[in-house]
C-alpha positions as CSV (number, residue, x, y, z in Angstrom):
1,M,63.3,96.9,123.9
2,S,65.9,94.4,122.2
3,D,66.9,97.3,119.3
4,L,68.4,99.2,121.7
5,K,72.2,99.2,121.0
6,I,74.4,101.2,123.4
7,Q,77.7,102.6,122.0
8,Y,78.2,105.0,124.7
9,A,78.6,104.1,128.7
10,Y,80.0,105.0,131.6
11,K,82.3,103.3,134.4
12,D,83.7,104.3,137.4
13,G,82.6,108.3,136.1
14,K,85.0,107.6,133.0
15,L,83.3,107.6,129.4
16,Y,83.7,104.5,127.6
17,N,83.3,103.5,124.0
18,V,82.3,99.6,123.9
19,N,84.8,98.8,121.9
20,D,87.6,99.9,124.5
21,P,89.4,97.0,125.9
22,E,88.9,98.5,129.4
23,I,84.9,96.9,128.7
24,K,85.2,93.2,129.5
25,T,81.8,90.9,129.5
26,G,80.1,91.5,132.5
27,D,81.8,94.9,133.8
28,K,78.3,97.2,135.2
29,C,78.3,100.4,132.9
30,Y,75.7,103.3,133.1
31,W,74.3,105.1,130.4
32,V,73.9,109.1,131.7
33,D,71.6,111.4,130.5
34,G,69.6,114.8,132.2
35,G,71.2,113.7,135.2
36,K,69.9,110.3,135.9
37,Q,72.2,107.1,134.9
38,Y,71.0,103.7,133.5
39,E,72.7,101.2,134.4
40,V,73.4,99.3,130.6
41,Y,76.3,96.2,130.3
42,P,78.4,95.3,127.4
43,A,77.4,92.8,125.0
44,K,80.4,91.7,123.0
45,G,78.7,88.5,120.9
46,E,80.5,87.0,117.8
47,K,77.4,87.8,115.4
48,Q,77.0,91.7,116.2
49,R,78.3,95.0,116.5
50,A,79.7,95.4,119.9
51,H,77.1,96.9,122.2
52,F,75.6,97.5,125.8
53,R,72.3,97.0,126.8
54,C,69.5,97.1,129.4
55,M,69.8,96.1,132.8
56,P,66.1,94.1,132.7
57,G,63.3,96.3,134.0
58,V,65.5,99.6,132.9
59,V,63.9,101.0,130.1
60,I,65.6,104.2,127.7
61,D,64.4,105.5,124.9
62,A,66.2,104.2,121.9
63,N,66.4,107.3,119.8
64,R,68.2,109.8,122.6
65,A,70.3,107.2,122.6
66,F,71.5,107.3,119.7
67,H,71.3,110.7,119.4
68,K,73.9,110.5,122.3
69,D,76.1,108.0,120.6
70,C,76.2,111.5,117.8
71,Q,77.3,113.3,120.2
72,Y,79.5,111.5,122.4
73,Y,81.3,109.7,118.8
74,L,81.8,113.4,118.0
75,Q,83.6,114.4,121.5
76,E,85.9,111.3,120.2
77,I,87.2,112.1,116.6
78,K,87.3,115.8,117.4
79,R,87.0,116.6,113.8
80,F,83.6,117.3,111.7
81,E,84.0,117.1,107.9
82,F,81.6,118.6,105.1
83,D,82.2,119.9,101.1
84,D,85.1,117.9,101.3
85,A,86.9,120.6,103.8
86,I,87.4,119.7,107.6
87,I,86.9,121.1,111.1
88,E,89.3,119.5,113.4
89,A,89.0,119.9,117.7
90,S,91.2,120.2,120.4
91,E,88.1,119.9,123.0
92,V,83.7,119.1,121.9
93,L,81.9,120.0,125.0
94,L,78.0,118.9,124.8
95,E,74.7,119.9,125.6
96,H,74.7,122.1,128.9
97,E,78.9,122.2,129.3
98,A,79.2,123.8,126.3
99,A,76.3,126.8,127.0
100,H,77.9,127.4,129.6
101,R,80.9,127.8,127.5
102,I,79.3,130.3,125.1
103,K,77.8,132.0,127.7
104,Q,81.1,133.5,129.3
105,E,81.1,134.9,125.9
106,I,77.7,135.5,125.2
107,P,75.6,136.3,128.7
108,N,72.2,136.1,127.1
109,Y,72.9,132.4,125.3
110,S,69.7,130.3,126.0
111,M,69.9,127.7,124.3
112,I,71.5,124.1,124.5
113,P,73.9,123.0,121.7
114,D,74.6,119.5,120.5
115,C,78.4,119.7,120.2
116,L,80.6,122.9,120.9
117,F,84.4,122.8,118.4
118,L,87.1,125.2,120.4
119,N,90.1,125.1,119.3
120,A,93.3,125.3,120.7
121,E,93.2,128.2,122.6
122,G,89.7,127.1,123.7
123,N,88.1,129.8,121.0
124,I,85.1,128.3,120.0
125,L,85.2,126.7,116.2
126,C,81.1,125.9,115.7
127,I,78.8,123.7,116.6
128,I,76.7,120.7,115.3
129,E,73.4,119.6,116.0
130,V,72.4,116.7,115.7
131,W,68.7,116.2,113.5
132,Y,67.7,112.3,114.3
133,T,63.9,112.2,115.3
134,H,63.5,116.2,114.6
135,K,65.3,119.5,113.0
136,K,65.3,122.4,114.1
137,T,62.5,125.0,114.5
138,E,62.5,128.8,112.0
139,E,62.6,130.0,116.0
140,D,65.9,127.6,116.8
141,I,67.9,128.9,113.6
142,N,66.4,133.1,114.1
143,K,68.1,132.1,117.5
144,I,71.5,130.6,115.9
145,H,71.9,133.5,113.6
146,K,71.2,135.9,116.6
147,Y,74.2,134.3,118.7
148,K,76.2,134.5,115.1
149,I,78.0,131.3,116.4
150,I,78.6,128.8,112.6
151,T,76.5,126.7,113.1
152,F,75.7,122.6,111.3
153,E,73.4,120.5,111.2
154,A,73.9,116.9,111.0
155,K,71.5,114.9,109.5
156,Y,71.4,111.2,111.0
157,E,69.9,107.8,110.0
158,N,71.0,104.6,110.6
159,D,74.9,105.4,111.0
160,F,76.0,107.7,114.7
161,K,79.7,108.1,112.5
162,K,78.3,109.0,109.5
163,P,75.8,111.7,108.8
164,T,73.5,111.2,105.5
165,G,73.2,115.1,105.2
166,I,74.7,118.5,106.9
167,T,72.7,121.6,106.4
168,K,74.4,125.2,107.2
169,L,72.4,126.5,109.5
170,F,75.3,129.6,110.2
171,D,77.8,130.5,108.6
172,G,78.3,134.7,108.0
173,T,80.5,136.5,109.7
174,G,81.7,136.7,113.0
175,P,84.4,136.1,115.1
176,S,83.6,132.3,115.0
177,F,83.3,131.7,111.6
178,D,86.3,133.3,110.8
179,R,88.7,131.0,112.4
180,A,87.0,128.1,112.0
181,K,86.7,129.6,107.7
182,V,90.8,129.3,108.7
183,C,91.1,126.5,109.9
184,I,89.5,125.2,107.2
185,Q,91.7,126.8,105.1
186,E,95.0,125.5,107.0
187,Q,92.7,121.9,106.5
188,L,93.3,122.5,102.8
189,D,96.5,124.1,102.7
190,R,97.7,121.0,104.8
191,I,95.9,118.9,101.8
192,G,98.2,120.7,99.0
193,R,101.0,120.4,100.6
194,L,101.3,116.3,101.1
195,K,100.2,116.4,97.6
196,S,102.3,118.3,96.9
197,E,106.0,116.4,98.0
198,I,103.8,113.9,96.7
199,R,104.7,114.2,93.5
200,E,108.6,115.1,93.7
201,Q,108.9,112.9,95.8
202,D,107.6,110.2,92.9
203,K,109.8,112.2,90.5
204,R,112.6,111.8,92.3
205,M,112.0,107.6,92.5
206,Q,111.4,108.2,88.8
207,K,114.7,109.4,87.6
208,A,116.5,107.4,90.7
209,R,115.1,104.4,88.5
210,E,115.6,105.5,84.8
211,F,119.5,106.4,86.4
212,Q,119.8,103.2,88.1
213,P,121.3,100.5,85.0
214,E,123.4,104.2,83.8
215,F,124.7,104.4,88.0
216,Q,125.4,100.2,88.4
217,A,127.6,99.9,85.0
218,M,129.0,103.1,86.4
219,V,130.0,101.8,89.8
220,K,131.3,98.5,87.4
221,D,133.8,100.2,85.6
222,E,135.0,101.9,88.3
223,I,135.5,98.9,90.3
224,Y,137.5,97.3,87.3
225,K,139.6,100.4,86.6
226,W,140.4,99.6,90.8
227,I,142.1,96.2,90.1
228,N,143.7,96.9,86.9
229,E,145.5,99.9,89.3
230,Q,146.4,97.8,91.8
231,A,148.0,95.1,89.8
232,T,151.6,94.5,89.5
233,P,154.6,92.2,87.9
234,Q,154.3,90.0,90.7
235,N,150.3,89.8,91.1
236,P,149.4,90.6,88.4
237,T,145.6,89.9,88.1
238,R,143.6,91.7,86.1
239,A,139.9,92.4,85.6
240,Q,137.4,91.1,83.1
241,G,134.9,93.2,82.3
């Protein structure tokens, strides 16, 4: 599978991006899925982007590996952008760990979500589902509506960092949706305040530039005045303007 380019793998029990300085050529690493470990090693050549490669004889499903890269990237950056808005998480849980967290609030929850976004208090913000080889079925969507957790489906093609499309599978009312709306509004408010501060700073800088020649002339006059005041008959030095 020469086209398999894995971006994330485990080393000494910790998940790493292949570009992390801790990952060196020759390191023994593992790609993990479904409780199984697959031995991989980092390839950091100059002609193509760095990636983890399978050891000889090890077979990994390329579609599944790309799917996991999309999940791990969201977990790494802890943010999701859509419709000019941003959801920022303090923690992102994946699959079975995410399902376990949801069951604490919804005991009959029976799905395995791709990514679960949590805020600083540990409250659920939203679910992000990765659509690469197949999208959610009508049955899945019906369950999502029943559980009432705001859920997006992000479609990916070739770049695990950039979805090519985003679908809102559930954006109705409910505690999760309300918290997500608050988070989004806070981000928009912060952007608005930053823009206002930038505009005010630009105005102050413009006024300073306009006042600079007048200020320089005023300072020059004051210096000449002071020198003239210091002049005495024994030292009749006078400033010349």
